[in-house]
Backbone as JSON Lines, residues from 0, in Angstrom:
{"i":0,"aa":"M","n":[-11.46,11.51,-13.57],"ca":[-10.42,10.55,-13.18],"c":[-9.72,11.07,-11.93]}
{"i":1,"aa":"R","n":[-9.56,10.21,-10.99],"ca":[-8.85,10.53,-9.75],"c":[-7.35,10.27,-9.98]}
{"i":2,"aa":"T","n":[-6.54,11.02,-9.27],"ca":[-5.08,10.88,-9.47],"c":[-4.46,9.92,-8.46]}
{"i":3,"aa":"L","n":[-3.26,9.49,-8.78],"ca":[-2.5,8.63,-7.89],"c":[-2.19,9.35,-6.58]}
{"i":4,"aa":"A","n":[-1.94,10.63,-6.65],"ca":[-1.66,11.4,-5.43],"c":[-2.86,11.36,-4.51]}
{"i":5,"aa":"D","n":[-4.07,11.47,-5.03],"ca":[-5.28,11.37,-4.21],"c":[-5.35,10.0,-3.53]}
{"i":6,"aa":"L","n":[-5.02,8.97,-4.28],"ca":[-5.07,7.61,-3.77],"c":[-4.05,7.4,-2.66]}
{"i":7,"aa":"K","n":[-2.83,7.86,-2.89],"ca":[-1.74,7.64,-1.92],"c":[-1.99,8.38,-0.61]}
{"i":8,"aa":"E","n":[-2.81,9.43,-0.64],"ca":[-3.15,10.14,0.59],"c":[-3.95,9.26,1.54]}
{"i":9,"aa":"K","n":[-4.74,8.37,0.98],"ca":[-5.69,7.61,1.77],"c":[-5.33,6.13,1.95]}
{"i":10,"aa":"Y","n":[-4.67,5.54,0.94],"ca":[-4.43,4.1,0.95],"c":[-2.97,3.76,0.62]}
{"i":11,"aa":"D","n":[-2.54,2.61,1.1],"ca":[-1.23,2.08,0.74],"c":[-1.47,0.87,-0.18]}
{"i":12,"aa":"F","n":[-1.26,1.05,-1.45],"ca":[-1.49,-0.02,-2.4],"c":[-0.28,-0.92,-2.61]}
{"i":13,"aa":"E","n":[0.78,-0.67,-1.88],"ca":[1.98,-1.51,-1.96],"c":[2.47,-1.64,-3.41]}
{"i":14,"aa":"F","n":[2.58,-0.5,-4.07],"ca":[3.0,-0.51,-5.48],"c":[4.35,-1.18,-5.69]}
{"i":15,"aa":"E","n":[5.3,-0.95,-4.81],"ca":[6.63,-1.57,-4.99],"c":[6.52,-3.1,-4.94]}
{"i":16,"aa":"R","n":[5.67,-3.61,-4.08],"ca":[5.45,-5.06,-3.99],"c":[4.83,-5.58,-5.28]}
{"i":17,"aa":"I","n":[3.86,-4.87,-5.8],"ca":[3.21,-5.28,-7.04],"c":[4.2,-5.25,-8.22]}
{"i":18,"aa":"I","n":[4.97,-4.17,-8.31],"ca":[5.96,-4.06,-9.37],"c":[6.97,-5.19,-9.28]}
{"i":19,"aa":"S","n":[7.41,-5.5,-8.07],"ca":[8.37,-6.57,-7.86],"c":[7.8,-7.92,-8.31]}
{"i":20,"aa":"E","n":[6.55,-8.19,-7.99],"ca":[5.92,-9.47,-8.38],"c":[5.74,-9.55,-9.89]}
{"i":21,"aa":"I","n":[5.38,-8.46,-10.51],"ca":[5.23,-8.46,-11.97],"c":[6.56,-8.78,-12.64]}
{"i":22,"aa":"K","n":[7.62,-8.15,-12.15],"ca":[8.94,-8.38,-12.73],"c":[9.44,-9.79,-12.42]}
{"i":23,"aa":"K","n":[9.25,-10.24,-11.18],"ca":[9.72,-11.58,-10.77],"c":[9.03,-12.66,-11.59]}
{"i":24,"aa":"S","n":[7.72,-12.51,-11.82],"ca":[6.96,-13.53,-12.55],"c":[7.05,-13.35,-14.07]}
{"i":25,"aa":"K","n":[7.69,-12.25,-14.5],"ca":[7.82,-11.93,-15.91],"c":[6.45,-11.86,-16.6]}
{"i":26,"aa":"A","n":[5.48,-11.31,-15.87],"ca":[4.13,-11.19,-16.4],"c":[4.09,-10.19,-17.55]}
{"i":27,"aa":"K","n":[3.45,-10.58,-18.61],"ca":[3.3,-9.72,-19.8],"c":[1.92,-9.05,-19.82]}
{"i":28,"aa":"L","n":[0.9,-9.79,-19.32],"ca":[-0.45,-9.26,-19.29],"c":[-1.01,-9.43,-17.88]}
{"i":29,"aa":"V","n":[-1.4,-8.31,-17.28],"ca":[-1.84,-8.3,-15.89],"c":[-3.26,-7.75,-15.82]}
{"i":30,"aa":"L","n":[-4.12,-8.44,-15.08],"ca":[-5.48,-7.98,-14.87],"c":[-5.55,-7.3,-13.51]}
{"i":31,"aa":"L","n":[-6.09,-6.08,-13.49],"ca":[-6.27,-5.33,-12.25],"c":[-7.77,-5.35,-11.92]}
{"i":32,"aa":"Q","n":[-8.09,-5.71,-10.66],"ca":[-9.47,-5.78,-10.22],"c":[-9.65,-4.86,-9.01]}
{"i":33,"aa":"F","n":[-10.67,-4.02,-9.07],"ca":[-10.93,-3.01,-8.05],"c":[-12.36,-3.12,-7.54]}
{"i":34,"aa":"P","n":[-12.59,-2.84,-6.25],"ca":[-13.98,-2.68,-5.78],"c":[-14.53,-1.36,-6.32]}
{"i":35,"aa":"D","n":[-15.83,-1.21,-6.29],"ca":[-16.46,-0.02,-6.88],"c":[-15.87,1.3,-6.37]}
{"i":36,"aa":"G","n":[-15.57,1.38,-5.07],"ca":[-15.06,2.61,-4.51],"c":[-13.69,3.04,-5.02]}
{"i":37,"aa":"L","n":[-12.95,2.09,-5.57],"ca":[-11.6,2.4,-6.08],"c":[-11.54,2.43,-7.6]}
{"i":38,"aa":"K","n":[-12.62,2.1,-8.28],"ca":[-12.61,2.1,-9.75],"c":[-12.26,3.45,-10.36]}
{"i":39,"aa":"P","n":[-12.6,4.58,-9.72],"ca":[-12.19,5.86,-10.31],"c":[-10.67,6.02,-10.42]}
{"i":40,"aa":"Y","n":[-9.91,5.24,-9.69],"ca":[-8.45,5.3,-9.72],"c":[-7.84,4.29,-10.7]}
{"i":41,"aa":"A","n":[-8.64,3.44,-11.29],"ca":[-8.15,2.3,-12.06],"c":[-7.19,2.68,-13.19]}
{"i":42,"aa":"T","n":[-7.55,3.68,-13.98],"ca":[-6.67,4.03,-15.11],"c":[-5.37,4.68,-14.63]}
{"i":43,"aa":"S","n":[-5.45,5.44,-13.55],"ca":[-4.22,6.04,-13.0],"c":[-3.27,4.96,-12.49]}
{"i":44,"aa":"V","n":[-3.82,3.95,-11.83],"ca":[-3.01,2.84,-11.31],"c":[-2.41,2.08,-12.48]}
{"i":45,"aa":"A","n":[-3.21,1.77,-13.48],"ca":[-2.71,1.02,-14.64],"c":[-1.61,1.8,-15.37]}
{"i":46,"aa":"D","n":[-1.82,3.09,-15.56],"ca":[-0.8,3.91,-16.22],"c":[0.51,3.92,-15.42]}
{"i":47,"aa":"Y","n":[0.41,4.06,-14.13],"ca":[1.61,4.09,-13.28],"c":[2.36,2.75,-13.35]}
{"i":48,"aa":"L","n":[1.65,1.66,-13.21],"ca":[2.28,0.34,-13.25],"c":[2.87,0.05,-14.63]}
{"i":49,"aa":"E","n":[2.22,0.51,-15.66],"ca":[2.72,0.32,-17.02],"c":[4.06,1.03,-17.21]}
{"i":50,"aa":"Q","n":[4.19,2.22,-16.61],"ca":[5.44,2.98,-16.7],"c":[6.57,2.27,-15.95]}
{"i":51,"aa":"K","n":[6.25,1.54,-14.91],"ca":[7.26,0.92,-14.06],"c":[7.62,-0.5,-14.46]}
{"i":52,"aa":"T","n":[6.84,-1.09,-15.37],"ca":[7.08,-2.48,-15.78],"c":[7.02,-2.57,-17.29]}
{"i":53,"aa":"N","n":[7.28,-3.75,-17.8],"ca":[7.12,-4.0,-19.23],"c":[5.8,-4.68,-19.54]}
{"i":54,"aa":"A","n":[4.9,-4.69,-18.59],"ca":[3.64,-5.4,-18.75],"c":[2.55,-4.51,-19.36]}
{"i":55,"aa":"E","n":[1.53,-5.18,-19.89],"ca":[0.32,-4.5,-20.33],"c":[-0.76,-4.83,-19.31]}
{"i":56,"aa":"F","n":[-1.76,-3.94,-19.19],"ca":[-2.76,-4.1,-18.15],"c":[-4.17,-4.05,-18.69]}
{"i":57,"aa":"L","n":[-4.99,-4.92,-18.13],"ca":[-6.43,-4.91,-18.36],"c":[-7.09,-4.51,-17.05]}
{"i":58,"aa":"I","n":[-8.19,-3.81,-17.12],"ca":[-8.93,-3.44,-15.92],"c":[-10.26,-4.16,-15.93]}
{"i":59,"aa":"W","n":[-10.54,-4.89,-14.86],"ca":[-11.8,-5.6,-14.72],"c":[-12.82,-4.63,-14.14]}
{"i":60,"aa":"F","n":[-13.86,-4.3,-14.93],"ca":[-14.87,-3.38,-14.45],"c":[-16.15,-4.08,-14.0]}
{"i":61,"aa":"G","n":[-16.07,-5.42,-13.9],"ca":[-17.19,-6.16,-13.32],"c":[-17.22,-6.0,-11.81]}
{"i":62,"aa":"S","n":[-18.09,-6.74,-11.17],"ca":[-18.22,-6.64,-9.72],"c":[-16.97,-7.15,-9.0]}
{"i":63,"aa":"C","n":[-16.8,-6.66,-7.79],"ca":[-15.74,-7.14,-6.92],"c":[-16.18,-6.87,-5.49]}
{"i":64,"aa":"F","n":[-16.57,-7.91,-4.79],"ca":[-17.09,-7.75,-3.44],"c":[-16.15,-8.35,-2.39]}
{"i":65,"aa":"G","n":[-14.9,-8.52,-2.72],"ca":[-13.94,-9.04,-1.76],"c":[-12.98,-10.03,-2.41]}
{"i":66,"aa":"A","n":[-12.06,-10.51,-1.6],"ca":[-10.98,-11.37,-2.12],"c":[-11.48,-12.65,-2.76]}
{"i":67,"aa":"C","n":[-12.65,-13.13,-2.34],"ca":[-13.15,-14.38,-2.92],"c":[-13.93,-14.14,-4.23]}
{"i":68,"aa":"D","n":[-14.05,-12.91,-4.64],"ca":[-14.83,-12.57,-5.83],"c":[-13.9,-12.41,-7.05]}
{"i":69,"aa":"A","n":[-13.29,-13.51,-7.45],"ca":[-12.38,-13.49,-8.58],"c":[-13.18,-13.55,-9.89]}
{"i":70,"aa":"P","n":[-12.71,-12.87,-10.93],"ca":[-13.41,-12.9,-12.22],"c":[-13.44,-14.32,-12.8]}
{"i":71,"aa":"V","n":[-14.53,-14.64,-13.49],"ca":[-14.66,-15.94,-14.14],"c":[-14.56,-15.77,-15.65]}
{"i":72,"aa":"G","n":[-14.18,-16.82,-16.32],"ca":[-14.11,-16.79,-17.78],"c":[-12.8,-16.25,-18.32]}
{"i":73,"aa":"L","n":[-11.83,-16.04,-17.45],"ca":[-10.57,-15.46,-17.91],"c":[-9.78,-16.38,-18.84]}
{"i":74,"aa":"E","n":[-10.02,-17.66,-18.75],"ca":[-9.3,-18.6,-19.59],"c":[-9.62,-18.39,-21.08]}
{"i":75,"aa":"K","n":[-10.71,-17.69,-21.36],"ca":[-11.1,-17.43,-22.75],"c":[-10.4,-16.21,-23.34]}
{"i":76,"aa":"I","n":[-9.75,-15.43,-22.49],"ca":[-9.06,-14.23,-22.97],"c":[-7.74,-14.6,-23.61]}
{"i":77,"aa":"K","n":[-7.51,-14.09,-24.79],"ca":[-6.25,-14.31,-25.49],"c":[-5.64,-12.96,-25.8]}
{"i":78,"aa":"P","n":[-4.38,-12.71,-25.56],"ca":[-3.44,-13.63,-24.96],"c":[-3.77,-13.91,-23.5]}
{"i":79,"aa":"K","n":[-3.15,-14.93,-22.97],"ca":[-3.39,-15.39,-21.62],"c":[-2.98,-14.34,-20.59]}
{"i":80,"aa":"I","n":[-3.81,-14.2,-19.56],"ca":[-3.48,-13.31,-18.44],"c":[-2.47,-14.02,-17.54]}
{"i":81,"aa":"D","n":[-1.36,-13.37,-17.26],"ca":[-0.3,-13.96,-16.48],"c":[-0.46,-13.74,-14.97]}
{"i":82,"aa":"L","n":[-1.11,-12.65,-14.61],"ca":[-1.18,-12.28,-13.19],"c":[-2.45,-11.46,-12.95]}
{"i":83,"aa":"I","n":[-3.1,-11.72,-11.82],"ca":[-4.24,-10.92,-11.4],"c":[-3.86,-10.19,-10.11]}
{"i":84,"aa":"V","n":[-4.1,-8.88,-10.08],"ca":[-3.86,-8.09,-8.89],"c":[-5.22,-7.55,-8.45]}
{"i":85,"aa":"Q","n":[-5.63,-7.96,-7.26],"ca":[-6.92,-7.52,-6.75],"c":[-6.69,-6.52,-5.63]}
{"i":86,"aa":"F","n":[-7.26,-5.33,-5.81],"ca":[-7.13,-4.26,-4.83],"c":[-8.35,-4.25,-3.93]}
{"i":87,"aa":"G","n":[-8.17,-3.76,-2.74],"ca":[-9.27,-3.62,-1.79],"c":[-9.09,-2.34,-1.0]}
{"i":88,"aa":"H","n":[-10.09,-2.01,-0.26],"ca":[-9.99,-0.84,0.61],"c":[-10.78,-1.06,1.89]}
{"i":89,"aa":"N","n":[-10.41,-0.29,2.85],"ca":[-11.1,-0.34,4.13],"c":[-11.02,1.07,4.71]}
{"i":90,"aa":"D","n":[-12.11,1.78,4.68],"ca":[-12.12,3.16,5.18],"c":[-11.82,3.24,6.67]}
{"i":91,"aa":"L","n":[-11.96,2.17,7.38],"ca":[-11.69,2.16,8.82],"c":[-10.19,2.1,9.11]}
{"i":92,"aa":"M","n":[-9.38,1.73,8.14],"ca":[-7.94,1.54,8.37],"c":[-7.1,2.3,7.34]}
{"i":93,"aa":"P","n":[-7.26,3.61,7.23],"ca":[-6.45,4.35,6.25],"c":[-4.96,4.27,6.61]}
{"i":94,"aa":"S","n":[-4.1,4.44,5.62],"ca":[-2.66,4.25,5.82],"c":[-2.02,5.33,6.68]}
{"i":95,"aa":"Y","n":[-2.68,6.44,6.92],"ca":[-2.04,7.52,7.69],"c":[-2.2,7.32,9.19]}
{"i":96,"aa":"L","n":[-2.81,6.26,9.66],"ca":[-2.92,6.02,11.11],"c":[-1.71,5.33,11.64]}
């Protein structure tokens, strides 16, 4: 498992913005979607966000090839997912530049 500190060295995931949206929308169940390169960080991200909000988190481990690759069949999940957060990365634009 990769740590949040490792992640923050390379990327800006805008955690404060995500936390704000979860609280503003009063989301109870949030789905997190990651591309393959960021999946090693998925549980660390979920744990961190869980500590900062009152929400529960699911991690989508299916494919994710970009913003248009949203998971299908979510309407069958009970309880209902209130919010989807899709993460991405771009090695050409790390946050330290």
